[in-house]
Structure formats: C-alpha cells, structure tokens
C-alpha positions in Angstrom: 176.7 178.2 -42.9 176.0 174.9 -44.7 179.2 174.3 -47.9 177.8 173.9 -51.7 178.0 170.4 -51.8 176.0 169.8 -48.4 173.1 172.6 -49.4 172.9 170.6 -52.9 172.8 167.0 -50.5 169.9 168.2 -48.8 167.8 169.7 -51.6 168.7 166.0 -52.9 166.9 164.6 -49.7 163.5 166.3 -50.1 163.0 165.4 -53.3 163.7 162.4 -52.9 161.8 162.9 -49.1 158.6 164.7 -50.7 158.2 162.1 -53.5 157.5 159.5 -51.0 155.3 161.3 -49.1 154.0 162.0 -52.2 153.9 158.3 -52.7 153.5 156.8 -49.0 151.0 159.9 -48.2 154.2 159.3 -44.9 153.1 162.5 -44.4 149.3 162.5 -42.6 151.5 159.5 -40.2 153.6 161.7 -39.6 153.5 163.5 -35.9 151.8 166.2 -35.1 154.9 168.4 -33.4 157.1 167.3 -37.0 154.4 168.2 -39.5 154.4 171.3 -37.7 157.7 171.7 -38.0 158.0 171.3 -41.7 155.2 173.5 -42.1 157.5 176.5 -40.8 159.7 175.5 -42.5 158.1 175.4 -46.1 156.5 178.9 -44.1 159.8 180.7 -43.8 162.1 178.9 -46.7 158.5 180.7 -49.3 159.7 184.3 -47.2 163.0 183.8 -47.9 162.2 183.6 -51.7 160.0 186.2 -51.7 162.2 188.6 -50.3 165.0 187.5 -52.4 162.7 188.3 -55.4 
C-alpha cells in the first residue's frame, strides 16, 4: 500500500503528465501497449470511484 505522501506525489505527476500530453498530444505517439495500459488503468480507477460512491 502506498503512503499518503506517495499517492499525493503520484496524483501530482499524473496531472503534470496529463497537462503535457494535452499540450503535446504525447499519448498519440506512444506505443499501442502503453496506450492500452493507460486505458485499463483509467477504467480501473473509474470502476473504483463508482464503487465508492
């Protein structure tokens, strides 16, 4: 289990990466496997959020 500090850092990193990706459209240039993994991660988090609510 990640500590609160680690989770906060990860969230910050994701926000920064997302902002950069929107600016540069980096995701479009990533390998298919990485894009798939990102999508799966997003789906997992969305599912967790739905379960929590």
